[in-house]
C-alpha positions as CSV (number, residue, x, y, z in Angstrom):
1,M,127.8,12.4,41.4
2,E,127.0,14.7,38.6
3,K,129.4,18.4,39.2
4,K,127.1,21.5,39.0
5,E,129.1,24.0,36.4
6,A,130.3,26.9,38.6
7,T,128.2,30.3,37.7
8,P,129.5,32.6,34.8
9,L,130.9,35.9,37.1
10,N,129.0,38.1,34.6
11,T,125.7,36.4,35.1
12,I,125.8,37.3,38.7
13,A,123.2,39.6,39.3
14,K,124.1,42.7,41.0
15,K,123.0,44.4,43.8
16,E,120.8,47.2,43.7
17,P,123.1,50.2,45.4
18,V,121.0,52.1,48.4
19,R,120.7,55.4,47.6
20,H,120.6,58.3,50.0
21,E,118.5,61.8,50.6
22,R,120.6,65.1,49.9
23,W,120.1,67.5,52.7
24,Y,117.5,69.3,51.4
25,F,115.5,66.7,49.7
26,G,112.9,67.1,52.8
27,G,112.1,71.2,52.2
28,L,111.8,70.2,48.1
29,A,109.3,67.4,49.2
30,G,107.6,69.6,51.5
31,V,107.3,72.4,48.7
32,L,106.3,70.6,46.2
33,A,103.2,68.6,48.6
34,A,102.5,71.9,50.0
35,C,101.5,73.4,46.0
36,C,99.1,70.2,45.7
37,T,97.2,71.0,49.1
38,H,97.2,74.9,49.9
39,P,93.6,75.4,49.3
40,L,93.4,72.9,52.2
41,D,95.8,74.6,54.3
42,T,93.8,78.4,53.1
43,L,90.5,76.3,54.2
44,K,91.9,75.8,57.5
45,V,93.1,79.4,58.1
46,Q,90.3,81.1,57.3
47,L,87.9,78.6,59.2
48,Q,90.1,79.1,62.7
49,T,89.9,82.8,61.9
50,Q,86.4,83.2,61.5
51,Q,84.7,85.3,64.6
52,R,81.5,82.5,64.8
53,A,81.7,79.2,63.3
54,E,79.0,80.0,60.3
55,Y,81.4,78.2,57.6
56,G,82.5,74.9,57.3
57,F,84.6,73.6,55.3
58,V,82.6,72.8,52.0
59,S,80.8,76.1,52.3
60,M,84.0,77.8,53.2
61,A,85.6,76.9,49.7
62,V,82.4,77.6,47.9
63,K,82.4,81.6,49.5
64,I,85.7,82.4,48.8
65,V,85.7,81.4,45.5
66,R,82.7,82.7,44.8
67,D,83.4,85.9,46.4
68,D,86.7,86.2,44.9
69,G,87.1,83.8,42.4
70,F,89.2,79.8,42.3
71,L,93.1,81.7,42.4
72,A,91.9,83.1,45.5
73,L,92.4,79.6,47.2
74,Y,96.0,80.2,46.7
75,N,96.6,82.8,48.0
76,G,100.3,82.8,50.0
77,L,100.7,80.2,47.9
78,S,104.9,81.5,47.5
79,A,105.1,81.9,51.9
80,S,103.5,78.5,52.2
81,C,106.4,77.5,49.8
82,L,108.7,79.7,51.8
83,R,107.5,78.3,54.8
84,Q,108.3,74.5,53.5
85,A,112.2,75.7,51.8
86,T,112.5,76.9,56.0
87,Y,111.3,75.1,58.2
88,T,110.5,71.1,56.8
89,T,113.9,72.0,55.0
90,T,115.3,72.2,58.2
91,R,114.0,69.5,60.6
92,F,114.6,67.5,57.4
93,A,118.4,68.6,57.5
94,I,119.1,68.3,61.3
95,Y,117.0,64.9,61.5
96,G,119.2,63.3,58.9
97,A,122.2,64.9,59.9
98,I,122.3,63.6,63.8
99,K,120.9,60.6,62.4
100,S,124.2,59.9,59.6
101,M,126.4,60.4,62.8
102,K,125.5,56.7,64.1
103,T,127.3,54.1,62.9
104,D,125.0,51.5,61.9
105,S,121.8,54.9,61.0
106,N,119.6,52.4,62.8
107,L,117.7,54.4,66.0
108,N,115.2,52.9,68.3
109,F,111.9,54.6,68.4
110,I,112.5,56.6,71.3
111,E,115.6,58.1,69.6
112,K,114.2,58.7,66.6
113,I,111.0,60.8,68.7
114,A,113.7,62.9,70.5
115,L,115.3,63.7,67.6
116,A,111.8,64.1,65.6
117,A,110.7,66.5,68.3
118,G,113.8,68.4,68.5
119,S,113.9,68.9,64.7
120,G,110.6,70.2,64.6
121,A,110.9,72.3,67.3
122,V,114.3,74.4,65.8
123,G,112.7,74.1,62.0
124,A,109.6,75.9,63.5
125,F,111.3,78.6,64.8
126,V,113.3,79.0,61.2
127,G,110.3,78.8,59.4
128,A,107.6,81.2,62.1
129,P,108.4,84.7,59.5
130,A,106.6,82.6,56.7
131,D,104.3,81.0,58.6
132,L,103.6,84.4,60.0
133,V,103.2,85.9,56.4
134,N,101.3,82.9,55.0
135,V,98.4,82.8,57.5
136,R,97.6,87.2,56.7
137,M,98.3,86.3,53.2
138,Q,95.6,83.6,53.0
139,N,93.3,85.9,55.4
140,D,93.7,89.0,53.4
141,G,90.6,87.9,51.7
142,K,88.4,88.5,54.7
143,L,89.2,91.9,55.6
144,P,87.2,95.0,54.8
145,K,89.8,96.9,51.5
146,E,91.2,99.2,53.4
147,Q,92.2,96.6,56.2
148,R,94.0,94.8,53.6
149,R,97.9,94.4,53.7
150,N,98.4,93.4,49.9
151,Y,101.9,92.0,50.4
152,K,102.7,91.5,47.0
153,H,104.2,87.8,47.4
154,A,106.6,86.2,50.5
155,I,109.0,88.0,50.5
156,D,107.2,91.4,50.3
157,G,105.5,90.8,53.5
158,V,108.6,89.9,55.1
159,I,110.1,93.3,54.5
160,R,107.0,95.2,54.9
161,I,106.7,93.1,58.6
162,S,109.9,94.0,59.6
163,R,110.1,97.3,58.1
164,E,106.8,98.8,59.5
165,E,106.1,96.2,62.6
166,G,109.8,95.5,63.6
167,P,112.0,92.6,63.1
168,K,110.2,90.5,66.5
169,K,107.0,90.8,64.6
170,L,108.9,88.2,62.7
171,F,108.4,85.7,65.6
172,N,105.2,86.3,66.7
173,G,103.4,83.7,68.1
174,A,106.6,81.5,67.8
175,S,106.6,79.8,71.6
176,M,103.1,77.9,69.4
177,A,104.6,77.2,66.5
178,V,107.8,75.3,67.8
179,I,105.8,73.3,70.0
180,R,103.5,72.6,67.1
181,G,105.8,71.9,64.5
182,S,107.6,69.3,67.3
183,L,104.9,67.2,67.3
184,V,103.8,67.2,63.8
185,T,108.0,66.3,63.0
186,V,107.2,63.2,65.5
187,G,104.0,62.1,64.1
188,Q,105.9,62.6,60.6
189,I,109.3,61.9,60.6
190,A,109.5,59.4,63.8
191,F,106.7,57.2,62.6
192,Y,106.9,57.3,59.1
193,E,110.4,56.1,59.4
194,Q,109.1,53.2,61.9
195,A,106.2,52.3,60.5
196,K,108.1,51.7,57.2
197,Q,111.0,49.9,58.9
198,V,108.1,47.7,60.7
199,L,106.1,47.0,57.3
200,L,109.9,46.2,55.6
201,A,110.7,43.7,58.2
202,S,107.5,42.2,58.1
203,G,108.1,40.5,54.4
204,Y,105.3,41.4,53.1
205,F,106.3,44.7,51.9
206,K,108.9,45.9,49.0
207,D,110.5,49.4,49.2
208,D,107.9,50.9,46.5
209,I,104.9,53.1,46.7
210,I,102.1,51.4,48.2
211,T,104.8,50.8,51.4
212,H,105.4,54.6,51.4
213,F,102.0,55.5,50.6
214,S,100.9,53.1,53.9
215,S,103.5,54.3,55.9
216,S,102.8,58.4,55.4
217,F,98.8,57.5,56.3
218,L,99.7,56.3,59.3
219,A,102.3,59.1,59.6
220,G,99.6,61.8,58.8
221,T,96.9,60.1,61.4
222,A,99.5,60.0,63.9
223,A,100.5,63.6,63.0
224,T,97.0,65.0,63.1
225,L,95.9,63.0,66.5
226,L,99.3,64.1,68.2
227,T,98.6,67.7,66.9
228,M,94.5,68.4,67.0
229,P,95.0,69.0,71.3
230,L,97.4,72.3,70.5
231,D,95.0,73.2,67.3
232,V,91.2,73.1,69.0
233,M,92.9,75.5,72.3
234,K,94.3,77.6,69.3
235,T,91.1,78.0,68.0
236,R,88.9,77.6,71.2
237,L,91.0,80.7,72.1
238,M,91.1,82.8,68.9
239,N,87.1,82.2,68.6
240,A,86.6,83.4,72.2
241,P,84.9,86.2,73.5
242,P,87.6,88.9,75.1
243,G,87.9,87.6,79.1
244,T,86.3,84.1,78.8
245,Y,89.9,82.7,79.4
246,N,92.5,83.6,81.4
247,S,95.3,81.5,80.5
248,V,95.3,78.4,77.9
249,M,94.9,75.6,81.1
250,D,91.7,77.7,81.7
251,C,90.8,76.8,78.1
252,F,91.6,73.0,78.5
253,R,89.9,73.0,81.5
254,D,87.1,74.5,79.5
255,I,87.4,71.7,77.1
256,M,87.5,68.6,79.2
257,K,84.0,69.3,80.5
258,V,82.9,67.1,78.4
259,G,86.0,64.0,78.6
260,P,89.0,64.2,76.5
261,S,86.8,63.7,73.0
262,G,86.8,67.4,73.3
263,L,90.6,67.7,72.4
264,F,90.0,66.0,69.4
265,K,86.5,67.8,67.6
266,G,86.9,67.9,63.9
267,F,89.1,65.1,63.1
268,I,88.5,64.8,59.9
269,P,89.0,68.5,58.7
270,A,92.1,68.0,60.7
271,F,93.7,65.1,59.1
272,I,92.0,66.2,55.5
273,R,94.8,69.2,55.8
274,L,98.1,67.3,57.5
275,G,96.7,64.1,56.3
276,P,97.4,64.4,52.0
277,H,100.0,66.8,53.1
278,T,101.6,64.2,54.7
279,I,101.6,61.9,52.2
280,L,102.5,63.6,49.2
281,M,105.6,65.2,51.0
282,F,106.7,61.5,51.9
283,I,106.3,60.1,48.5
284,F,108.1,63.2,46.6
285,L,110.5,62.2,48.8
286,E,110.8,58.5,48.3
287,Q,110.9,59.7,44.1
288,L,113.3,62.2,44.9
289,K,115.9,60.0,47.3
290,K,115.4,57.2,44.5
291,N,116.0,59.5,41.5
292,F,119.0,61.8,42.7
293,G,119.6,60.4,46.2
294,Y,123.8,60.1,46.3
295,I,125.4,56.8,47.1
296,K,127.7,56.5,49.9
297,K,131.1,55.9,49.4
298,E,132.6,52.4,51.1
299,T,135.2,53.2,54.1
């Protein structure tokens, strides 16, 4: 019987070390994604704050560019970046820190949802001041010139609101933001991790950009579906004449007269804003982790 030659040790393929994300990678990825998708967010804000449904997605974009120039689509970009630097950094950092406390770092889907919901709620509260400044800066162009706030940048907005209206004003609408932030984070982080885990376990996918895109597309869809009822009610409340609704529940009952589908009206415009941001955020995050992540020391 022929004896097989032993494989030289120096020819054995070395296993690629697993790199892990640093606590600030989520926020940095969010900032990079916001720089790409900010015009979509500007359009969403202006559509939601118009008194009557005069303009659609495309016609609103044309109007903004015609009236104020192309760069008007980037109004409030500094506030959007500040929001990502506070809100997204906080939620990813909390999620990652608590997840790492588990010995094998593998959470089941219910644990992912619970952790994402809590992380998103805290992150949304931390990012509420930047969110307020962001909405104001994006909507400033619609106001008469004498009523415009003309914040120079996000920090100027935070300082002026605190000085002119009081620090409490910075957290105006924070309760709604906390609920939405919780739902968005469940859709984005929990669904992304679960989708990626399932795809890799199937054996048909590798840990590459195709898997990252597929997982983030599913996460963006989930985040849009989870937040749509809240966004629809918020938009309906903002556009309703005074006295139309006495509470959020009144608004909910009115929408439900046409059935549950009423809570998901305008899915495509909603996904156009949230979907690309989710996809880009996770693609940037995975690239940051791959190229700049740290390697855990074996204990």
